[in-house]
PyMOL Python script that loads the backbone (N, CA, C, O; Angstrom):
from pymol import cmd

cmd.read_pdbstr("""\
ATOM      1  N   MET A   1     111.474  99.391 105.672  1.00  0.00           N
ATOM      2  CA  MET A   1     111.830  98.093 105.169  1.00  0.00           C
ATOM      3  C   MET A   1     110.611  97.415 104.525  1.00  0.00           C
ATOM      4  O   MET A   1     110.742  96.720 103.517  1.00  0.00           O
ATOM      5  N   CYS A   2     109.436  97.623 105.112  1.00  0.00           N
ATOM      6  CA  CYS A   2     108.206  97.063 104.534  1.00  0.00           C
ATOM      7  C   CYS A   2     107.970  97.632 103.144  1.00  0.00           C
ATOM      8  O   CYS A   2     107.621  96.899 102.219  1.00  0.00           O
ATOM      9  N   ALA A   3     108.159  98.933 102.997  1.00  0.00           N
ATOM     10  CA  ALA A   3     107.964  99.567 101.696  1.00  0.00           C
ATOM     11  C   ALA A   3     108.958  99.014 100.682  1.00  0.00           C
ATOM     12  O   ALA A   3     108.594  98.753  99.535  1.00  0.00           O
ATOM     13  N   LYS A   4     110.184  98.837 101.087  1.00  0.00           N
ATOM     14  CA  LYS A   4     111.216  98.300 100.201  1.00  0.00           C
ATOM     15  C   LYS A   4     110.819  96.903  99.728  1.00  0.00           C
ATOM     16  O   LYS A   4     110.899  96.606  98.536  1.00  0.00           O
ATOM     17  N   VAL A   5     110.396  96.053 100.644  1.00  0.00           N
ATOM     18  CA  VAL A   5     109.992  94.693 100.304  1.00  0.00           C
ATOM     19  C   VAL A   5     108.796  94.699  99.352  1.00  0.00           C
ATOM     20  O   VAL A   5     108.714  93.869  98.446  1.00  0.00           O
ATOM     21  N   ALA A   6     107.871  95.637  99.561  1.00  0.00           N
ATOM     22  CA  ALA A   6     106.672  95.717  98.712  1.00  0.00           C
ATOM     23  C   ALA A   6     106.933  96.481  97.416  1.00  0.00           C
ATOM     24  O   ALA A   6     106.057  96.559  96.554  1.00  0.00           O
ATOM     25  N   GLY A   7     108.133  97.044  97.275  1.00  0.00           N
ATOM     26  CA  GLY A   7     108.483  97.743  96.043  1.00  0.00           C
ATOM     27  C   GLY A   7     107.833  99.104  95.896  1.00  0.00           C
ATOM     28  O   GLY A   7     107.475  99.503  94.788  1.00  0.00           O
ATOM     29  N   CYS A   8     107.677  99.823  96.998  1.00  0.00           N
ATOM     30  CA  CYS A   8     107.097 101.166  96.915  1.00  0.00           C
ATOM     31  C   CYS A   8     107.887 102.138  97.784  1.00  0.00           C
ATOM     32  O   CYS A   8     108.765 101.736  98.547  1.00  0.00           O
ATOM     33  N   GLU A   9     107.568 103.395  97.660  1.00  0.00           N
ATOM     34  CA  GLU A   9     108.249 104.438  98.427  1.00  0.00           C
ATOM     35  C   GLU A   9     107.767 104.428  99.874  1.00  0.00           C
ATOM     36  O   GLU A   9     106.582 104.224 100.140  1.00  0.00           O
ATOM     37  N   ALA A  10     108.672 104.645 100.787  1.00  0.00           N
ATOM     38  CA  ALA A  10     108.310 104.706 102.198  1.00  0.00           C
ATOM     39  C   ALA A  10     107.915 106.128 102.574  1.00  0.00           C
ATOM     40  O   ALA A  10     108.577 107.091 102.188  1.00  0.00           O
ATOM     41  N   GLU A  11     106.846 106.246 103.320  1.00  0.00           N
ATOM     42  CA  GLU A  11     106.438 107.527 103.891  1.00  0.00           C
ATOM     43  C   GLU A  11     106.304 107.300 105.381  1.00  0.00           C
ATOM     44  O   GLU A  11     105.507 106.468 105.815  1.00  0.00           O
ATOM     45  N   VAL A  12     107.065 108.020 106.157  1.00  0.00           N
ATOM     46  CA  VAL A  12     107.073 107.833 107.601  1.00  0.00           C
ATOM     47  C   VAL A  12     106.394 109.031 108.253  1.00  0.00           C
ATOM     48  O   VAL A  12     106.746 110.182 107.994  1.00  0.00           O
ATOM     49  N   TYR A  13     105.420 108.740 109.099  1.00  0.00           N
ATOM     50  CA  TYR A  13     104.705 109.784 109.817  1.00  0.00           C
ATOM     51  C   TYR A  13     104.710 109.451 111.293  1.00  0.00           C
ATOM     52  O   TYR A  13     104.542 108.294 111.676  1.00  0.00           O
ATOM     53  N   ASN A  14     104.899 110.449 112.111  1.00  0.00           N
ATOM     54  CA  ASN A  14     104.776 110.282 113.550  1.00  0.00           C
ATOM     55  C   ASN A  14     103.383 110.733 113.958  1.00  0.00           C
ATOM     56  O   ASN A  14     102.864 111.725 113.447  1.00  0.00           O
ATOM     57  N   TYR A  15     102.789 109.995 114.879  1.00  0.00           N
ATOM     58  CA  TYR A  15     101.457 110.352 115.349  1.00  0.00           C
ATOM     59  C   TYR A  15     101.305 109.876 116.786  1.00  0.00           C
ATOM     60  O   TYR A  15     102.080 109.043 117.255  1.00  0.00           O
ATOM     61  N   GLU A  16     100.325 110.398 117.469  1.00  0.00           N
ATOM     62  CA  GLU A  16     100.051 110.015 118.849  1.00  0.00           C
ATOM     63  C   GLU A  16      99.119 108.810 118.839  1.00  0.00           C
ATOM     64  O   GLU A  16      97.931 108.944 118.545  1.00  0.00           O
ATOM     65  N   SER A  17      99.652 107.639 119.159  1.00  0.00           N
ATOM     66  CA  SER A  17      98.820 106.435 119.114  1.00  0.00           C
ATOM     67  C   SER A  17      97.698 106.484 120.140  1.00  0.00           C
ATOM     68  O   SER A  17      96.675 105.823 119.961  1.00  0.00           O
ATOM     69  N   GLY A  18      97.863 107.242 121.197  1.00  0.00           N
ATOM     70  CA  GLY A  18      96.805 107.376 122.192  1.00  0.00           C
ATOM     71  C   GLY A  18      95.572 108.076 121.630  1.00  0.00           C
ATOM     72  O   GLY A  18      94.467 107.905 122.145  1.00  0.00           O
ATOM     73  N   GLU A  19      95.763 108.858 120.580  1.00  0.00           N
ATOM     74  CA  GLU A  19      94.644 109.596 119.974  1.00  0.00           C
ATOM     75  C   GLU A  19      93.891 108.777 118.930  1.00  0.00           C
ATOM     76  O   GLU A  19      92.670 108.893 118.822  1.00  0.00           O
ATOM     77  N   VAL A  20      94.590 107.961 118.168  1.00  0.00           N
ATOM     78  CA  VAL A  20      93.939 107.225 117.077  1.00  0.00           C
ATOM     79  C   VAL A  20      94.115 105.711 117.161  1.00  0.00           C
ATOM     80  O   VAL A  20      93.569 104.984 116.331  1.00  0.00           O
ATOM     81  N   GLY A  21      94.856 105.230 118.132  1.00  0.00           N
ATOM     82  CA  GLY A  21      95.089 103.793 118.239  1.00  0.00           C
ATOM     83  C   GLY A  21      96.316 103.381 117.453  1.00  0.00           C
ATOM     84  O   GLY A  21      96.964 104.199 116.799  1.00  0.00           O
ATOM     85  N   LYS A  22      96.615 102.118 117.529  1.00  0.00           N
ATOM     86  CA  LYS A  22      97.810 101.578 116.904  1.00  0.00           C
ATOM     87  C   LYS A  22      97.457 100.991 115.542  1.00  0.00           C
ATOM     88  O   LYS A  22      96.405 100.374 115.383  1.00  0.00           O
ATOM     89  N   GLY A  23      98.333 101.183 114.563  1.00  0.00           N
ATOM     90  CA  GLY A  23      98.124 100.621 113.232  1.00  0.00           C
ATOM     91  C   GLY A  23      98.360  99.121 113.224  1.00  0.00           C
ATOM     92  O   GLY A  23      98.895  98.561 114.181  1.00  0.00           O
ATOM     93  N   ASP A  24      97.957  98.479 112.143  1.00  0.00           N
ATOM     94  CA  ASP A  24      98.122  97.046 111.981  1.00  0.00           C
ATOM     95  C   ASP A  24      99.256  96.755 111.008  1.00  0.00           C
ATOM     96  O   ASP A  24      99.707  97.634 110.273  1.00  0.00           O
ATOM     97  N   PHE A  25      99.699  95.523 111.018  1.00  0.00           N
ATOM     98  CA  PHE A  25     100.680  95.056 110.064  1.00  0.00           C
ATOM     99  C   PHE A  25      99.879  94.404 108.953  1.00  0.00           C
ATOM    100  O   PHE A  25      99.414  93.278 109.131  1.00  0.00           O
ATOM    101  N   PRO A  26      99.695  95.063 107.810  1.00  0.00           N
ATOM    102  CA  PRO A  26      98.662  94.673 106.855  1.00  0.00           C
ATOM    103  C   PRO A  26      98.830  93.333 106.165  1.00  0.00           C
ATOM    104  O   PRO A  26      97.821  92.742 105.778  1.00  0.00           O
ATOM    105  N   PHE A  27     100.038  92.812 105.983  1.00  0.00           N
ATOM    106  CA  PHE A  27     100.100  91.568 105.235  1.00  0.00           C
ATOM    107  C   PHE A  27     100.449  90.353 106.092  1.00  0.00           C
ATOM    108  O   PHE A  27     100.958  89.352 105.589  1.00  0.00           O
ATOM    109  N   ARG A  28     100.179  90.451 107.357  1.00  0.00           N
ATOM    110  CA  ARG A  28     100.329  89.300 108.242  1.00  0.00           C
ATOM    111  C   ARG A  28      98.934  88.884 108.688  1.00  0.00           C
ATOM    112  O   ARG A  28      98.109  89.732 109.027  1.00  0.00           O
ATOM    113  N   GLU A  29      98.669  87.579 108.688  1.00  0.00           N
ATOM    114  CA  GLU A  29      97.329  87.081 108.993  1.00  0.00           C
ATOM    115  C   GLU A  29      96.877  87.387 110.415  1.00  0.00           C
ATOM    116  O   GLU A  29      95.689  87.599 110.658  1.00  0.00           O
ATOM    117  N   ASN A  30      97.811  87.411 111.347  1.00  0.00           N
ATOM    118  CA  ASN A  30      97.428  87.633 112.732  1.00  0.00           C
ATOM    119  C   ASN A  30      98.461  88.527 113.409  1.00  0.00           C
ATOM    120  O   ASN A  30      99.593  88.665 112.946  1.00  0.00           O
ATOM    121  N   ASN A  31      98.049  89.115 114.490  1.00  0.00           N
ATOM    122  CA  ASN A  31      98.971  89.933 115.266  1.00  0.00           C
ATOM    123  C   ASN A  31      99.822  89.022 116.133  1.00  0.00           C
ATOM    124  O   ASN A  31      99.407  87.913 116.468  1.00  0.00           O
ATOM    125  N   PHE A  32     100.968  89.468 116.483  1.00  0.00           N
ATOM    126  CA  PHE A  32     101.817  88.692 117.356  1.00  0.00           C
ATOM    127  C   PHE A  32     102.573  89.640 118.281  1.00  0.00           C
ATOM    128  O   PHE A  32     102.948  90.749 117.901  1.00  0.00           O
ATOM    129  N   HIS A  33     102.777  89.180 119.474  1.00  0.00           N
ATOM    130  CA  HIS A  33     103.510  89.957 120.468  1.00  0.00           C
ATOM    131  C   HIS A  33     104.449  88.998 121.176  1.00  0.00           C
ATOM    132  O   HIS A  33     104.005  88.004 121.752  1.00  0.00           O
ATOM    133  N   VAL A  34     105.722  89.282 121.140  1.00  0.00           N
ATOM    134  CA  VAL A  34     106.692  88.381 121.723  1.00  0.00           C
ATOM    135  C   VAL A  34     107.621  89.162 122.634  1.00  0.00           C
ATOM    136  O   VAL A  34     108.245  90.141 122.223  1.00  0.00           O
ATOM    137  N   VAL A  35     107.700  88.721 123.849  1.00  0.00           N
ATOM    138  CA  VAL A  35     108.680  89.246 124.791  1.00  0.00           C
ATOM    139  C   VAL A  35     109.374  88.018 125.375  1.00  0.00           C
ATOM    140  O   VAL A  35     108.891  87.432 126.343  1.00  0.00           O
ATOM    141  N   PRO A  36     110.505  87.629 124.788  1.00  0.00           N
ATOM    142  CA  PRO A  36     111.132  86.375 125.191  1.00  0.00           C
ATOM    143  C   PRO A  36     112.022  86.469 126.424  1.00  0.00           C
ATOM    144  O   PRO A  36     112.730  85.512 126.739  1.00  0.00           O
ATOM    145  N   SER A  37     112.006  87.587 127.122  1.00  0.00           N
ATOM    146  CA  SER A  37     112.956  87.774 128.222  1.00  0.00           C
ATOM    147  C   SER A  37     112.870  86.682 129.284  1.00  0.00           C
ATOM    148  O   SER A  37     113.905  86.244 129.785  1.00  0.00           O
ATOM    149  N   LYS A  38     111.669  86.227 129.643  1.00  0.00           N
ATOM    150  CA  LYS A  38     111.560  85.176 130.654  1.00  0.00           C
ATOM    151  C   LYS A  38     112.157  83.865 130.140  1.00  0.00           C
ATOM    152  O   LYS A  38     112.870  83.178 130.871  1.00  0.00           O
ATOM    153  N   SER A  39     111.869  83.521 128.893  1.00  0.00           N
ATOM    154  CA  SER A  39     112.438  82.304 128.308  1.00  0.00           C
ATOM    155  C   SER A  39     113.953  82.390 128.240  1.00  0.00           C
ATOM    156  O   SER A  39     114.651  81.430 128.566  1.00  0.00           O
ATOM    157  N   VAL A  40     114.453  83.525 127.821  1.00  0.00           N
ATOM    158  CA  VAL A  40     115.895  83.724 127.731  1.00  0.00           C
ATOM    159  C   VAL A  40     116.520  83.521 129.102  1.00  0.00           C
ATOM    160  O   VAL A  40     117.534  82.836 129.237  1.00  0.00           O
ATOM    161  N   GLU A  41     115.909  84.121 130.118  1.00  0.00           N
ATOM    162  CA  GLU A  41     116.433  84.026 131.479  1.00  0.00           C
ATOM    163  C   GLU A  41     116.348  82.595 132.017  1.00  0.00           C
ATOM    164  O   GLU A  41     117.327  82.059 132.537  1.00  0.00           O
ATOM    165  N   GLU A  42     115.170  81.986 131.887  1.00  0.00           N
ATOM    166  CA  GLU A  42     114.957  80.643 132.435  1.00  0.00           C
ATOM    167  C   GLU A  42     115.788  79.574 131.723  1.00  0.00           C
ATOM    168  O   GLU A  42     116.311  78.660 132.361  1.00  0.00           O
ATOM    169  N   LEU A  43     115.904  79.692 130.412  1.00  0.00           N
ATOM    170  CA  LEU A  43     116.579  78.657 129.629  1.00  0.00           C
ATOM    171  C   LEU A  43     118.042  78.963 129.342  1.00  0.00           C
ATOM    172  O   LEU A  43     118.770  78.119 128.820  1.00  0.00           O
ATOM    173  N   GLY A  44     118.466  80.176 129.689  1.00  0.00           N
ATOM    174  CA  GLY A  44     119.844  80.554 129.412  1.00  0.00           C
ATOM    175  C   GLY A  44     120.140  80.618 127.920  1.00  0.00           C
ATOM    176  O   GLY A  44     121.254  80.338 127.477  1.00  0.00           O
ATOM    177  N   TRP A  45     119.127  80.989 127.163  1.00  0.00           N
ATOM    178  CA  TRP A  45     119.242  81.025 125.705  1.00  0.00           C
ATOM    179  C   TRP A  45     120.182  82.124 125.260  1.00  0.00           C
ATOM    180  O   TRP A  45     120.102  83.253 125.745  1.00  0.00           O
ATOM    181  N   GLU A  46     121.051  81.807 124.362  1.00  0.00           N
ATOM    182  CA  GLU A  46     122.028  82.770 123.859  1.00  0.00           C
ATOM    183  C   GLU A  46     121.471  83.644 122.745  1.00  0.00           C
ATOM    184  O   GLU A  46     122.108  84.617 122.340  1.00  0.00           O
ATOM    185  N   GLY A  47     120.302  83.309 122.255  1.00  0.00           N
ATOM    186  CA  GLY A  47     119.704  84.082 121.165  1.00  0.00           C
ATOM    187  C   GLY A  47     119.796  83.321 119.857  1.00  0.00           C
ATOM    188  O   GLY A  47     120.532  82.342 119.736  1.00  0.00           O
ATOM    189  N   GLY A  48     119.055  83.776 118.907  1.00  0.00           N
ATOM    190  CA  GLY A  48     119.047  83.136 117.600  1.00  0.00           C
ATOM    191  C   GLY A  48     119.434  84.121 116.531  1.00  0.00           C
ATOM    192  O   GLY A  48     119.718  85.289 116.800  1.00  0.00           O
ATOM    193  N   GLU A  49     119.440  83.634 115.332  1.00  0.00           N
ATOM    194  CA  GLU A  49     119.723  84.513 114.208  1.00  0.00           C
ATOM    195  C   GLU A  49     118.402  84.877 113.553  1.00  0.00           C
ATOM    196  O   GLU A  49     117.498  84.047 113.452  1.00  0.00           O
ATOM    197  N   ASP A  50     118.300  86.100 113.116  1.00  0.00           N
ATOM    198  CA  ASP A  50     117.102  86.502 112.398  1.00  0.00           C
ATOM    199  C   ASP A  50     117.499  87.380 111.232  1.00  0.00           C
ATOM    200  O   ASP A  50     118.597  87.933 111.174  1.00  0.00           O
ATOM    201  N   ASN A  51     116.581  87.486 110.325  1.00  0.00           N
ATOM    202  CA  ASN A  51     116.782  88.308 109.150  1.00  0.00           C
ATOM    203  C   ASN A  51     115.442  88.971 108.872  1.00  0.00           C
ATOM    204  O   ASN A  51     114.641  88.447 108.099  1.00  0.00           O
ATOM    205  N   LEU A  52     115.194  90.103 109.485  1.00  0.00           N
ATOM    206  CA  LEU A  52     113.897  90.762 109.383  1.00  0.00           C
ATOM    207  C   LEU A  52     113.506  91.022 107.938  1.00  0.00           C
ATOM    208  O   LEU A  52     112.365  90.764 107.556  1.00  0.00           O
ATOM    209  N   GLU A  53     114.416  91.520 107.137  1.00  0.00           N
ATOM    210  CA  GLU A  53     114.068  91.807 105.745  1.00  0.00           C
ATOM    211  C   GLU A  53     113.688  90.515 105.012  1.00  0.00           C
ATOM    212  O   GLU A  53     112.738  90.510 104.228  1.00  0.00           O
ATOM    213  N   GLY A  54     114.409  89.435 105.257  1.00  0.00           N
ATOM    214  CA  GLY A  54     114.064  88.149 104.643  1.00  0.00           C
ATOM    215  C   GLY A  54     112.708  87.651 105.104  1.00  0.00           C
ATOM    216  O   GLY A  54     111.932  87.128 104.304  1.00  0.00           O
ATOM    217  N   ASP A  55     112.415  87.809 106.396  1.00  0.00           N
ATOM    218  CA  ASP A  55     111.106  87.412 106.916  1.00  0.00           C
ATOM    219  C   ASP A  55     109.991  88.239 106.288  1.00  0.00           C
ATOM    220  O   ASP A  55     108.945  87.704 105.921  1.00  0.00           O
ATOM    221  N   LEU A  56     110.215  89.547 106.165  1.00  0.00           N
ATOM    222  CA  LEU A  56     109.212  90.414 105.548  1.00  0.00           C
ATOM    223  C   LEU A  56     108.957  90.010 104.105  1.00  0.00           C
ATOM    224  O   LEU A  56     107.813  90.016 103.650  1.00  0.00           O
ATOM    225  N   LYS A  57     110.012  89.661 103.386  1.00  0.00           N
ATOM    226  CA  LYS A  57     109.848  89.214 102.001  1.00  0.00           C
ATOM    227  C   LYS A  57     108.968  87.968 101.963  1.00  0.00           C
ATOM    228  O   LYS A  57     108.088  87.847 101.111  1.00  0.00           O
ATOM    229  N   TRP A  58     109.211  87.045 102.891  1.00  0.00           N
ATOM    230  CA  TRP A  58     108.414  85.825 102.933  1.00  0.00           C
ATOM    231  C   TRP A  58     106.947  86.154 103.197  1.00  0.00           C
ATOM    232  O   TRP A  58     106.065  85.644 102.507  1.00  0.00           O
ATOM    233  N   TYR A  59     106.678  87.008 104.196  1.00  0.00           N
ATOM    234  CA  TYR A  59     105.294  87.389 104.508  1.00  0.00           C
ATOM    235  C   TYR A  59     104.634  88.081 103.315  1.00  0.00           C
ATOM    236  O   TYR A  59     103.472  87.813 103.007  1.00  0.00           O
ATOM    237  N   TRP A  60     105.363  88.961 102.651  1.00  0.00           N
ATOM    238  CA  TRP A  60     104.819  89.696 101.505  1.00  0.00           C
ATOM    239  C   TRP A  60     104.473  88.736 100.367  1.00  0.00           C
ATOM    240  O   TRP A  60     103.391  88.831  99.788  1.00  0.00           O
ATOM    241  N   GLU A  61     105.377  87.817 100.043  1.00  0.00           N
ATOM    242  CA  GLU A  61     105.111  86.854  98.959  1.00  0.00           C
ATOM    243  C   GLU A  61     103.935  85.955  99.325  1.00  0.00           C
ATOM    244  O   GLU A  61     103.106  85.649  98.468  1.00  0.00           O
ATOM    245  N   ASP A  62     103.852  85.531 100.573  1.00  0.00           N
ATOM    246  CA  ASP A  62     102.735  84.702 101.019  1.00  0.00           C
ATOM    247  C   ASP A  62     101.425  85.475 100.935  1.00  0.00           C
ATOM    248  O   ASP A  62     100.406  84.929 100.511  1.00  0.00           O
ATOM    249  N   PHE A  63     101.447  86.728 101.334  1.00  0.00           N
ATOM    250  CA  PHE A  63     100.274  87.596 101.269  1.00  0.00           C
ATOM    251  C   PHE A  63      99.757  87.690  99.833  1.00  0.00           C
ATOM    252  O   PHE A  63      98.558  87.562  99.585  1.00  0.00           O
ATOM    253  N   LYS A  64     100.674  87.914  98.895  1.00  0.00           N
ATOM    254  CA  LYS A  64     100.281  88.034  97.493  1.00  0.00           C
ATOM    255  C   LYS A  64      99.727  86.709  96.956  1.00  0.00           C
ATOM    256  O   LYS A  64      98.751  86.713  96.205  1.00  0.00           O
ATOM    257  N   LYS A  65     100.328  85.591  97.326  1.00  0.00           N
ATOM    258  CA  LYS A  65      99.858  84.278  96.875  1.00  0.00           C
ATOM    259  C   LYS A  65      98.438  83.996  97.344  1.00  0.00           C
ATOM    260  O   LYS A  65      97.644  83.394  96.621  1.00  0.00           O
ATOM    261  N   ARG A  66      98.122  84.439  98.570  1.00  0.00           N
ATOM    262  CA  ARG A  66      96.792  84.191  99.123  1.00  0.00           C
ATOM    263  C   ARG A  66      95.731  85.080  98.490  1.00  0.00           C
ATOM    264  O   ARG A  66      94.538  84.827  98.655  1.00  0.00           O
ATOM    265  N   GLY A  67      96.143  86.111  97.772  1.00  0.00           N
ATOM    266  CA  GLY A  67      95.189  86.983  97.097  1.00  0.00           C
ATOM    267  C   GLY A  67      94.323  87.789  98.055  1.00  0.00           C
ATOM    268  O   GLY A  67      93.209  88.180  97.707  1.00  0.00           O
ATOM    269  N   VAL A  68      94.820  88.036  99.237  1.00  0.00           N
ATOM    270  CA  VAL A  68      94.069  88.778 100.248  1.00  0.00           C
ATOM    271  C   VAL A  68      94.195  90.265  99.975  1.00  0.00           C
ATOM    272  O   VAL A  68      95.271  90.752  99.627  1.00  0.00           O
ATOM    273  N   LYS A  69      93.103  90.977 100.132  1.00  0.00           N
ATOM    274  CA  LYS A  69      93.141  92.431 100.007  1.00  0.00           C
ATOM    275  C   LYS A  69      93.387  92.996 101.399  1.00  0.00           C
ATOM    276  O   LYS A  69      92.643  92.697 102.333  1.00  0.00           O
ATOM    277  N   GLY A  70      94.422  93.805 101.540  1.00  0.00           N
ATOM    278  CA  GLY A  70      94.754  94.387 102.832  1.00  0.00           C
ATOM    279  C   GLY A  70      93.664  95.293 103.370  1.00  0.00           C
ATOM    280  O   GLY A  70      92.917  95.901 102.603  1.00  0.00           O
ATOM    281  N   LYS A  71      93.576  95.381 104.675  1.00  0.00           N
ATOM    282  CA  LYS A  71      92.624  96.287 105.324  1.00  0.00           C
ATOM    283  C   LYS A  71      93.419  97.478 105.831  1.00  0.00           C
ATOM    284  O   LYS A  71      94.277  97.343 106.704  1.00  0.00           O
ATOM    285  N   PHE A  72      93.129  98.617 105.288  1.00  0.00           N
ATOM    286  CA  PHE A  72      93.893  99.807 105.633  1.00  0.00           C
ATOM    287  C   PHE A  72      93.041 100.886 106.290  1.00  0.00           C
ATOM    288  O   PHE A  72      93.388 102.066 106.249  1.00  0.00           O
ATOM    289  N   ASP A  73      91.929 100.483 106.895  1.00  0.00           N
ATOM    290  CA  ASP A  73      91.044 101.444 107.554  1.00  0.00           C
ATOM    291  C   ASP A  73      91.777 102.232 108.638  1.00  0.00           C
ATOM    292  O   ASP A  73      91.655 103.454 108.719  1.00  0.00           O
ATOM    293  N   LYS A  74      92.537 101.520 109.467  1.00  0.00           N
ATOM    294  CA  LYS A  74      93.263 102.192 110.552  1.00  0.00           C
ATOM    295  C   LYS A  74      94.319 103.123 109.968  1.00  0.00           C
ATOM    296  O   LYS A  74      94.531 104.215 110.496  1.00  0.00           O
ATOM    297  N   ASP A  75      94.979 102.720 108.901  1.00  0.00           N
ATOM    298  CA  ASP A  75      95.972 103.583 108.264  1.00  0.00           C
ATOM    299  C   ASP A  75      95.321 104.871 107.766  1.00  0.00           C
ATOM    300  O   ASP A  75      95.866 105.962 107.935  1.00  0.00           O
ATOM    301  N   ASP A  76      94.145 104.727 107.148  1.00  0.00           N
ATOM    302  CA  ASP A  76      93.425 105.905 106.660  1.00  0.00           C
ATOM    303  C   ASP A  76      93.050 106.832 107.816  1.00  0.00           C
ATOM    304  O   ASP A  76      93.123 108.054 107.696  1.00  0.00           O
ATOM    305  N   GLU A  77      92.648 106.233 108.932  1.00  0.00           N
ATOM    306  CA  GLU A  77      92.283 107.021 110.119  1.00  0.00           C
ATOM    307  C   GLU A  77      93.518 107.778 110.658  1.00  0.00           C
ATOM    308  O   GLU A  77      93.429 108.951 111.019  1.00  0.00           O
ATOM    309  N   ILE A  78      94.643 107.096 110.703  1.00  0.00           N
ATOM    310  CA  ILE A  78      95.876 107.724 111.181  1.00  0.00           C
ATOM    311  C   ILE A  78      96.282 108.871 110.259  1.00  0.00           C
ATOM    312  O   ILE A  78      96.659 109.945 110.729  1.00  0.00           O
ATOM    313  N   MET A  79      96.207 108.646 108.952  1.00  0.00           N
ATOM    314  CA  MET A  79      96.579 109.682 107.995  1.00  0.00           C
ATOM    315  C   MET A  79      95.638 110.882 108.088  1.00  0.00           C
ATOM    316  O   MET A  79      96.074 112.025 107.953  1.00  0.00           O
ATOM    317  N   ALA A  80      94.357 110.627 108.316  1.00  0.00           N
ATOM    318  CA  ALA A  80      93.399 111.719 108.432  1.00  0.00           C
ATOM    319  C   ALA A  80      93.697 112.541 109.692  1.00  0.00           C
ATOM    320  O   ALA A  80      93.555 113.764 109.678  1.00  0.00           O
ATOM    321  N   ALA A  81      94.100 111.892 110.758  1.00  0.00           N
ATOM    322  CA  ALA A  81      94.411 112.589 112.007  1.00  0.00           C
ATOM    323  C   ALA A  81      95.684 113.432 111.855  1.00  0.00           C
ATOM    324  O   ALA A  81      95.834 114.460 112.515  1.00  0.00           O
ATOM    325  N   LYS A  82      96.584 112.998 110.997  1.00  0.00           N
ATOM    326  CA  LYS A  82      97.839 113.706 110.759  1.00  0.00           C
ATOM    327  C   LYS A  82      97.600 115.034 110.066  1.00  0.00           C
ATOM    328  O   LYS A  82      98.303 116.012 110.316  1.00  0.00           O
ATOM    329  N   ALA A  83      96.605 115.061 109.197  1.00  0.00           N
ATOM    330  CA  ALA A  83      96.368 116.262 108.375  1.00  0.00           C
ATOM    331  C   ALA A  83      95.883 117.450 109.195  1.00  0.00           C
ATOM    332  O   ALA A  83      95.643 118.524 108.644  1.00  0.00           O
TER     333      ALA A  83
END
""", "prot")
cmd.dss("prot")
cmd.show_as("cartoon", "prot")
cmd.util.cbc("prot")
cmd.orient("prot")
């Protein structure tokens, strides 16, 4: 879906993250980790609506507007380990 939003071909590779570490999400300013199970349980939340592809489009357009050059060092390391 990220490749589709960025307008390029997707290449999917499986790798052992324990060997090379985890890749980054290149066009998001910061990492995020969300496990809402406690909130859902405590608040009785029924859930919300989301649109992952729409969110990715927003992040991609924002990334391009900021003129930031992505850091793909970890991606290069993962690809080298795959070979």
